[in-house]
A tleap script that builds the chain and sets N, CA, C and O, in Angstrom:
source leaprc.protein.ff14SB
mol = sequence {
  NMET ASP ARG THR LYS SER VAL LYS GLU ILE
  PHE THR ALA GLU GLU ILE SER LEU ILE ASP
  LEU ILE HIE LEU PHE THR ASP ARG LEU ARG
  TYR LEU TYR ILE ALA VAL ALA ILE PHE PHE
  VAL MET GLY VAL LEU ILE ALA PHE THR SER
  PRO VAL GLU TYR LYS ASP GLU ALA LYS ILE
  LEU SER GLU ASN GLY GLY VAL GLY ASN ASN
  SER SER LEU ASP ALA LEU SER GLY LEU ALA
  GLY LEU VAL GLY TYR LEU TYR LEU PRO ALA
  LYS ALA LYS PRO LEU CVAL
}
set mol.1.N position { 0.849 -1.176 0.000 }
set mol.1.CA position { 0.000 0.000 0.000 }
set mol.1.C position { 0.889 1.232 0.000 }
set mol.1.O position { 1.850 1.330 0.764 }
set mol.2.N position { 0.561 2.126 -0.837 }
set mol.2.CA position { 1.340 3.354 -0.978 }
set mol.2.C position { 0.815 4.403 0.002 }
set mol.2.O position { -0.323 4.855 -0.122 }
set mol.3.N position { 1.657 4.797 0.993 }
set mol.3.CA position { 1.232 5.771 1.998 }
set mol.3.C position { 1.564 7.191 1.589 }
set mol.3.O position { 1.381 8.115 2.382 }
set mol.4.N position { 2.040 7.386 0.394 }
set mol.4.CA position { 2.440 8.733 -0.019 }
set mol.4.C position { 1.378 9.410 -0.880 }
set mol.4.O position { 1.667 10.408 -1.540 }
set mol.5.N position { 0.174 8.892 -0.884 }
set mol.5.CA position { -0.884 9.513 -1.664 }
set mol.5.C position { -1.285 10.829 -1.012 }
set mol.5.O position { -1.325 10.941 0.213 }
set mol.6.N position { -1.576 11.803 -1.826 }
set mol.6.CA position { -2.021 13.087 -1.291 }
set mol.6.C position { -3.531 13.048 -1.061 }
set mol.6.O position { -4.220 12.122 -1.489 }
set mol.7.N position { -4.015 14.059 -0.386 }
set mol.7.CA position { -5.448 14.147 -0.110 }
set mol.7.C position { -6.221 14.255 -1.415 }
set mol.7.O position { -7.282 13.649 -1.571 }
set mol.8.N position { -5.691 15.020 -2.341 }
set mol.8.CA position { -6.360 15.196 -3.628 }
set mol.8.C position { -6.430 13.867 -4.383 }
set mol.8.O position { -7.447 13.555 -5.003 }
set mol.9.N position { -5.360 13.094 -4.330 }
set mol.9.CA position { -5.347 11.801 -5.018 }
set mol.9.C position { -6.337 10.831 -4.376 }
set mol.9.O position { -6.968 10.030 -5.067 }
set mol.10.N position { -6.469 10.908 -3.056 }
set mol.10.CA position { -7.381 9.980 -2.370 }
set mol.10.C position { -8.829 10.289 -2.715 }
set mol.10.O position { -9.603 9.374 -2.997 }
set mol.11.N position { -9.212 11.573 -2.696 }
set mol.11.CA position { -10.610 11.933 -2.878 }
set mol.11.C position { -11.031 12.094 -4.334 }
set mol.11.O position { -12.229 12.150 -4.611 }
set mol.12.N position { -10.102 12.169 -5.263 }
set mol.12.CA position { -10.484 12.258 -6.675 }
set mol.12.C position { -10.451 10.894 -7.349 }
set mol.12.O position { -10.806 10.772 -8.521 }
set mol.13.N position { -10.039 9.896 -6.638 }
set mol.13.CA position { -10.018 8.551 -7.211 }
set mol.13.C position { -11.459 8.056 -7.389 }
set mol.13.O position { -12.392 8.549 -6.755 }
set mol.14.N position { -11.601 7.075 -8.265 }
set mol.14.CA position { -12.922 6.531 -8.521 }
set mol.14.C position { -13.466 5.817 -7.290 }
set mol.14.O position { -14.654 5.918 -6.985 }
set mol.15.N position { -12.617 5.111 -6.598 }
set mol.15.CA position { -12.989 4.436 -5.356 }
set mol.15.C position { -12.108 4.970 -4.233 }
set mol.15.O position { -10.897 5.126 -4.390 }
set mol.16.N position { -12.739 5.243 -3.109 }
set mol.16.CA position { -11.981 5.714 -1.951 }
set mol.16.C position { -11.696 4.516 -1.060 }
set mol.16.O position { -12.609 3.834 -0.594 }
set mol.17.N position { -10.433 4.280 -0.837 }
set mol.17.CA position { -10.023 3.144 -0.025 }
set mol.17.C position { -10.064 3.532 1.452 }
set mol.17.O position { -9.576 4.592 1.844 }
set mol.18.N position { -10.647 2.669 2.248 }
set mol.18.CA position { -10.730 2.919 3.682 }
set mol.18.C position { -9.339 2.921 4.313 }
set mol.18.O position { -9.072 3.692 5.235 }
set mol.19.N position { -8.487 2.090 3.833 }
set mol.19.CA position { -7.119 2.034 4.356 }
set mol.19.C position { -6.370 3.323 4.048 }
set mol.19.O position { -5.597 3.806 4.877 }
set mol.20.N position { -6.595 3.891 2.849 }
set mol.20.CA position { -5.974 5.174 2.522 }
set mol.20.C position { -6.474 6.281 3.450 }
set mol.20.O position { -5.700 7.145 3.863 }
set mol.21.N position { -7.761 6.255 3.775 }
set mol.21.CA position { -8.292 7.255 4.702 }
set mol.21.C position { -7.700 7.100 6.103 }
set mol.21.O position { -7.376 8.093 6.754 }
set mol.22.N position { -7.561 5.868 6.562 }
set mol.22.CA position { -6.953 5.623 7.876 }
set mol.22.C position { -5.514 6.123 7.894 }
set mol.22.O position { -5.088 6.751 8.864 }
set mol.23.N position { -4.770 5.852 6.840 }
set mol.23.CA position { -3.386 6.336 6.757 }
set mol.23.C position { -3.341 7.863 6.719 }
set mol.23.O position { -2.459 8.479 7.317 }
set mol.24.N position { -4.294 8.467 6.013 }
set mol.24.CA position { -4.337 9.923 5.941 }
set mol.24.C position { -4.533 10.534 7.333 }
set mol.24.O position { -3.853 11.498 7.685 }
set mol.25.N position { -5.457 9.982 8.126 }
set mol.25.CA position { -5.704 10.514 9.464 }
set mol.25.C position { -4.558 10.227 10.423 }
set mol.25.O position { -4.214 11.073 11.249 }
set mol.26.N position { -3.963 9.042 10.320 }
set mol.26.CA position { -2.856 8.740 11.235 }
set mol.26.C position { -1.615 9.549 10.891 }
set mol.26.O position { -0.830 9.888 11.777 }
set mol.27.N position { -1.431 9.860 9.617 }
set mol.27.CA position { -0.285 10.691 9.235 }
set mol.27.C position { -0.456 12.124 9.731 }
set mol.27.O position { 0.523 12.792 10.063 }
set mol.28.N position { -1.676 12.584 9.778 }
set mol.28.CA position { -1.933 13.966 10.200 }
set mol.28.C position { -2.401 14.062 11.648 }
set mol.28.O position { -2.886 15.114 12.064 }
set mol.29.N position { -2.271 13.015 12.405 }
set mol.29.CA position { -2.672 13.003 13.805 }
set mol.29.C position { -1.829 13.959 14.636 }
set mol.29.O position { -2.302 14.503 15.633 }
set mol.30.N position { -0.604 14.160 14.236 }
set mol.30.CA position { 0.295 15.073 14.946 }
set mol.30.C position { -0.268 16.491 14.942 }
set mol.30.O position { -0.150 17.200 15.941 }
set mol.31.N position { -0.880 16.916 13.834 }
set mol.31.CA position { -1.463 18.257 13.757 }
set mol.31.C position { -2.667 18.398 14.700 }
set mol.31.O position { -2.895 19.458 15.283 }
set mol.32.N position { -3.416 17.323 14.834 }
set mol.32.CA position { -4.537 17.340 15.762 }
set mol.32.C position { -4.043 17.483 17.198 }
set mol.32.O position { -4.594 18.269 17.969 }
set mol.33.N position { -3.020 16.734 17.558 }
set mol.33.CA position { -2.451 16.838 18.903 }
set mol.33.C position { -1.912 18.239 19.176 }
set mol.33.O position { -2.069 18.761 20.280 }
set mol.34.N position { -1.286 18.841 18.187 }
set mol.34.CA position { -0.738 20.195 18.360 }
set mol.34.C position { -1.880 21.189 18.573 }
set mol.34.O position { -1.782 22.052 19.445 }
set mol.35.N position { -2.953 21.086 17.799 }
set mol.35.CA position { -4.089 22.001 17.939 }
set mol.35.C position { -4.752 21.839 19.309 }
set mol.35.O position { -5.097 22.832 19.951 }
set mol.36.N position { -4.931 20.607 19.754 }
set mol.36.CA position { -5.536 20.364 21.072 }
set mol.36.C position { -4.634 20.924 22.173 }
set mol.36.O position { -5.132 21.528 23.123 }
set mol.37.N position { -3.346 20.740 22.062 }
set mol.37.CA position { -2.418 21.251 23.074 }
set mol.37.C position { -2.434 22.773 23.119 }
set mol.37.O position { -2.400 23.355 24.203 }
set mol.38.N position { -2.484 23.427 21.963 }
set mol.38.CA position { -2.516 24.893 21.924 }
set mol.38.C position { -3.779 25.418 22.611 }
set mol.38.O position { -3.698 26.339 23.424 }
set mol.39.N position { -4.934 24.851 22.299 }
set mol.39.CA position { -6.173 25.325 22.910 }
set mol.39.C position { -6.243 24.969 24.394 }
set mol.39.O position { -6.846 25.712 25.168 }
set mol.40.N position { -5.646 23.858 24.810 }
set mol.40.CA position { -5.594 23.511 26.227 }
set mol.40.C position { -4.762 24.528 26.999 }
set mol.40.O position { -5.165 24.989 28.067 }
set mol.41.N position { -3.609 24.872 26.458 }
set mol.41.CA position { -2.747 25.865 27.116 }
set mol.41.C position { -3.445 27.221 27.172 }
set mol.41.O position { -3.377 27.911 28.189 }
set mol.42.N position { -4.118 27.607 26.084 }
set mol.42.CA position { -4.845 28.877 26.087 }
set mol.42.C position { -5.956 28.871 27.142 }
set mol.42.O position { -6.150 29.871 27.833 }
set mol.43.N position { -6.666 27.789 27.272 }
set mol.43.CA position { -7.732 27.681 28.264 }
set mol.43.C position { -7.206 27.755 29.678 }
set mol.43.O position { -7.804 28.413 30.529 }
set mol.44.N position { -6.084 27.081 29.944 }
set mol.44.CA position { -5.488 27.122 31.279 }
set mol.44.C position { -5.003 28.527 31.596 }
set mol.44.O position { -5.191 29.005 32.714 }
set mol.45.N position { -4.380 29.198 30.631 }
set mol.45.CA position { -3.908 30.570 30.854 }
set mol.45.C position { -5.068 31.519 31.141 }
set mol.45.O position { -4.983 32.348 32.047 }
set mol.46.N position { -6.119 31.405 30.393 }
set mol.46.CA position { -7.280 32.267 30.616 }
set mol.46.C position { -7.908 31.971 31.977 }
set mol.46.O position { -8.315 32.892 32.685 }
set mol.47.N position { -7.989 30.705 32.343 }
set mol.47.CA position { -8.611 30.338 33.613 }
set mol.47.C position { -7.819 30.864 34.806 }
set mol.47.O position { -8.411 31.314 35.787 }
set mol.48.N position { -6.498 30.814 34.738 }
set mol.48.CA position { -5.703 31.234 35.881 }
set mol.48.C position { -5.389 32.731 35.897 }
set mol.48.O position { -5.039 33.264 36.950 }
set mol.49.N position { -5.503 33.417 34.774 }
set mol.49.CA position { -5.200 34.838 34.768 }
set mol.49.C position { -6.445 35.716 34.864 }
set mol.49.O position { -6.327 36.923 35.078 }
set mol.50.N position { -7.616 35.146 34.712 }
set mol.50.CA position { -8.847 35.934 34.831 }
set mol.50.C position { -9.110 36.244 36.298 }
set mol.50.O position { -8.884 35.400 37.165 }
set mol.51.N position { -9.587 37.458 36.579 }
set mol.51.CA position { -9.917 37.774 37.968 }
set mol.51.C position { -11.153 36.995 38.406 }
set mol.51.O position { -12.073 36.746 37.627 }
set mol.52.N position { -11.135 36.625 39.676 }
set mol.52.CA position { -12.247 35.864 40.213 }
set mol.52.C position { -13.352 36.848 40.574 }
set mol.52.O position { -13.164 37.723 41.419 }
set mol.53.N position { -14.485 36.702 39.941 }
set mol.53.CA position { -15.613 37.587 40.187 }
set mol.53.C position { -16.848 36.756 40.481 }
set mol.53.O position { -17.252 35.903 39.690 }
set mol.54.N position { -17.432 37.022 41.628 }
set mol.54.CA position { -18.677 36.371 41.988 }
set mol.54.C position { -19.690 37.459 42.311 }
set mol.54.O position { -19.370 38.434 42.991 }
set mol.55.N position { -20.869 37.294 41.838 }
set mol.55.CA position { -21.917 38.259 42.137 }
set mol.55.C position { -23.209 37.487 42.314 }
set mol.55.O position { -23.616 36.715 41.445 }
set mol.56.N position { -23.839 37.704 43.439 }
set mol.56.CA position { -25.144 37.109 43.604 }
set mol.56.C position { -26.105 38.182 44.090 }
set mol.56.O position { -25.706 39.190 44.674 }
set mol.57.N position { -27.334 37.943 43.842 }
set mol.57.CA position { -28.345 38.924 44.166 }
set mol.57.C position { -29.615 38.179 44.521 }
set mol.57.O position { -29.986 37.217 43.848 }
set mol.58.N position { -30.285 38.621 45.581 }
set mol.58.CA position { -31.529 37.985 45.994 }
set mol.58.C position { -32.539 39.052 46.352 }
set mol.58.O position { -32.221 40.032 47.027 }
set mol.59.N position { -33.744 38.850 45.897 }
set mol.59.CA position { -34.842 39.737 46.254 }
set mol.59.C position { -35.958 38.881 46.821 }
set mol.59.O position { -36.405 37.921 46.193 }
set mol.60.N position { -36.398 39.239 48.010 }
set mol.60.CA position { -37.466 38.493 48.657 }
set mol.60.C position { -38.719 39.343 48.614 }
set mol.60.O position { -38.734 40.462 49.126 }
set mol.61.N position { -39.753 38.823 48.012 }
set mol.61.CA position { -41.012 39.539 47.887 }
set mol.61.C position { -42.105 38.749 48.575 }
set mol.61.O position { -42.133 37.520 48.509 }
set mol.62.N position { -42.998 39.454 49.231 }
set mol.62.CA position { -44.117 38.777 49.872 }
set mol.62.C position { -45.283 38.669 48.894 }
set mol.62.O position { -45.245 39.231 47.799 }
set mol.63.N position { -46.309 37.944 49.301 }
set mol.63.CA position { -47.445 37.738 48.414 }
set mol.63.C position { -48.274 38.996 48.235 }
set mol.63.O position { -48.879 39.193 47.180 }
set mol.64.N position { -48.312 39.849 49.246 }
set mol.64.CA position { -49.154 41.037 49.150 }
set mol.64.C position { -48.384 42.232 48.607 }
set mol.64.O position { -48.786 43.371 48.845 }
set mol.65.N position { -47.324 42.015 47.908 }
set mol.65.CA position { -46.605 43.088 47.242 }
set mol.65.C position { -45.633 43.837 48.120 }
set mol.65.O position { -45.189 44.924 47.751 }
set mol.66.N position { -45.294 43.301 49.250 }
set mol.66.CA position { -44.295 43.941 50.102 }
set mol.66.C position { -44.848 45.027 51.004 }
set mol.66.O position { -44.067 45.800 51.558 }
set mol.67.N position { -46.160 45.120 51.178 }
set mol.67.CA position { -46.742 46.126 52.071 }
set mol.67.C position { -46.653 45.618 53.492 }
set mol.67.O position { -47.145 44.530 53.794 }
set mol.68.N position { -46.040 46.379 54.359 }
set mol.68.CA position { -45.913 45.985 55.762 }
set mol.68.C position { -44.669 45.173 56.000 }
set mol.68.O position { -44.224 44.427 55.128 }
set mol.69.N position { -44.109 45.317 57.182 }
set mol.69.CA position { -42.875 44.597 57.502 }
set mol.69.C position { -43.132 43.205 58.034 }
set mol.69.O position { -42.263 42.339 57.937 }
set mol.70.N position { -44.319 42.967 58.599 }
set mol.70.CA position { -44.567 41.673 59.235 }
set mol.70.C position { -45.583 40.849 58.449 }
set mol.70.O position { -46.441 40.200 59.047 }
set mol.71.N position { -45.502 40.866 57.147 }
set mol.71.CA position { -46.465 40.138 56.328 }
set mol.71.C position { -46.343 38.629 56.517 }
set mol.71.O position { -47.352 37.925 56.494 }
set mol.72.N position { -45.143 38.128 56.701 }
set mol.72.CA position { -44.995 36.681 56.915 }
set mol.72.C position { -45.530 36.285 58.283 }
set mol.72.O position { -46.062 35.188 58.450 }
set mol.73.N position { -45.393 37.170 59.259 }
set mol.73.CA position { -45.945 36.897 60.580 }
set mol.73.C position { -47.472 36.893 60.527 }
set mol.73.O position { -48.113 36.085 61.199 }
set mol.74.N position { -48.053 37.786 59.735 }
set mol.74.CA position { -49.499 37.801 59.561 }
set mol.74.C position { -49.992 36.503 58.936 }
set mol.74.O position { -51.024 35.972 59.346 }
set mol.75.N position { -49.279 35.998 57.964 }
set mol.75.CA position { -49.673 34.748 57.313 }
set mol.75.C position { -49.618 33.582 58.287 }
set mol.75.O position { -50.510 32.734 58.292 }
set mol.76.N position { -48.581 33.534 59.109 }
set mol.76.CA position { -48.473 32.456 60.097 }
set mol.76.C position { -49.565 32.565 61.150 }
set mol.76.O position { -50.118 31.547 61.566 }
set mol.77.N position { -49.886 33.769 61.586 }
set mol.77.CA position { -50.934 33.916 62.595 }
set mol.77.C position { -52.289 33.528 62.011 }
set mol.77.O position { -53.137 32.976 62.713 }
set mol.78.N position { -52.492 33.817 60.731 }
set mol.78.CA position { -53.733 33.402 60.090 }
set mol.78.C position { -53.846 31.889 60.022 }
set mol.78.O position { -54.924 31.338 60.245 }
set mol.79.N position { -52.740 31.207 59.714 }
set mol.79.CA position { -52.753 29.737 59.698 }
set mol.79.C position { -52.978 29.174 61.084 }
set mol.79.O position { -53.707 28.195 61.244 }
set mol.80.N position { -52.364 29.778 62.092 }
set mol.80.CA position { -52.526 29.296 63.463 }
set mol.80.C position { -53.976 29.443 63.907 }
set mol.80.O position { -54.513 28.564 64.582 }
set mol.81.N position { -54.610 30.548 63.532 }
set mol.81.CA position { -56.015 30.722 63.878 }
set mol.81.C position { -56.895 29.706 63.191 }
set mol.81.O position { -57.848 29.205 63.789 }
set mol.82.N position { -56.596 29.396 61.958 }
set mol.82.CA position { -57.381 28.421 61.211 }
set mol.82.C position { -57.225 27.033 61.809 }
set mol.82.O position { -58.204 26.301 61.952 }
set mol.83.N position { -56.010 26.670 62.155 }
set mol.83.CA position { -55.767 25.350 62.736 }
set mol.83.C position { -56.441 25.248 64.094 }
set mol.83.O position { -57.031 24.215 64.412 }
set mol.84.N position { -56.365 26.302 64.903 }
set mol.84.CA position { -57.019 26.278 66.210 }
set mol.84.C position { -58.521 26.152 66.077 }
set mol.84.O position { -59.156 25.489 66.897 }
set mol.85.N position { -59.101 26.764 65.077 }
set mol.85.CA position { -60.541 26.705 64.880 }
set mol.85.C position { -60.968 25.324 64.411 }
set mol.85.O position { -62.020 24.837 64.826 }
set mol.86.N position { -60.191 24.690 63.566 }
set mol.86.CA position { -60.564 23.382 63.030 }
set mol.86.C position { -60.426 22.270 64.050 }
set mol.86.O position { -61.149 21.277 63.970 }
set mol.87.N position { -59.527 22.404 64.999 }
set mol.87.CA position { -59.277 21.314 65.938 }
set mol.87.C position { -59.953 21.525 67.287 }
set mol.87.O position { -59.542 20.922 68.279 }
set mol.88.N position { -60.963 22.351 67.344 }
set mol.88.CA position { -61.724 22.503 68.575 }
set mol.88.C position { -62.595 21.266 68.789 }
set mol.88.O position { -63.053 20.661 67.820 }
set mol.89.N position { -62.822 20.897 70.005 }
set mol.89.CA position { -63.745 19.776 70.246 }
set mol.89.C position { -65.122 20.096 69.663 }
set mol.89.O position { -65.476 21.261 69.483 }
set mol.90.N position { -65.872 19.072 69.378 }
set mol.90.CA position { -67.164 19.219 68.689 }
set mol.90.C position { -68.145 20.069 69.491 }
set mol.90.O position { -68.902 20.834 68.894 }
set mol.91.N position { -68.162 19.966 70.823 }
set mol.91.CA position { -69.147 20.683 71.631 }
set mol.91.C position { -68.665 22.080 72.024 }
set mol.91.O position { -69.449 22.870 72.549 }
set mol.92.N position { -67.397 22.400 71.782 }
set mol.92.CA position { -66.878 23.706 72.188 }
set mol.92.C position { -67.266 24.756 71.171 }
set mol.92.O position { -67.422 24.461 69.987 }
set mol.93.N position { -67.420 25.983 71.637 }
set mol.93.CA position { -67.753 27.082 70.741 }
set mol.93.C position { -66.463 27.835 70.425 }
set mol.93.O position { -65.579 27.941 71.275 }
set mol.94.N position { -66.356 28.353 69.217 }
set mol.94.CA position { -65.160 29.126 68.887 }
set mol.94.C position { -65.103 30.390 69.733 }
set mol.94.O position { -66.127 30.911 70.175 }
set mol.95.N position { -63.872 30.873 69.947 }
set mol.95.CA position { -63.662 32.043 70.765 }
set mol.95.C position { -64.068 33.329 70.056 }
set mol.95.O position { -64.282 34.347 70.713 }
set mol.96.N position { -64.175 33.305 68.760 }
set mol.96.CA position { -64.448 34.516 67.988 }
set mol.96.C position { -65.907 34.795 67.880 }
set mol.96.O position { -66.303 35.782 67.260 }
savepdb mol mol.pdb
quit
């Protein structure tokens, strides 16, 4: 098998040999390794030379649009009143 065929000779032939394609890729594998190494080094350089920046932001909104400072306390007191009303004994009268 002749390994000195050029890319043009391989792809302009009437039949493309799989072995010729394998030889073409293995002969040019060195260029692939060089390209991967260059981009790896560039990525490492960018990762270690970039400044570390973290930014987070949180906004807490209540259901009633943020009116009043104790809106969550109001919601809990409303639930507590509801639970107390539902679990009263059958013969007891509600306090309200």
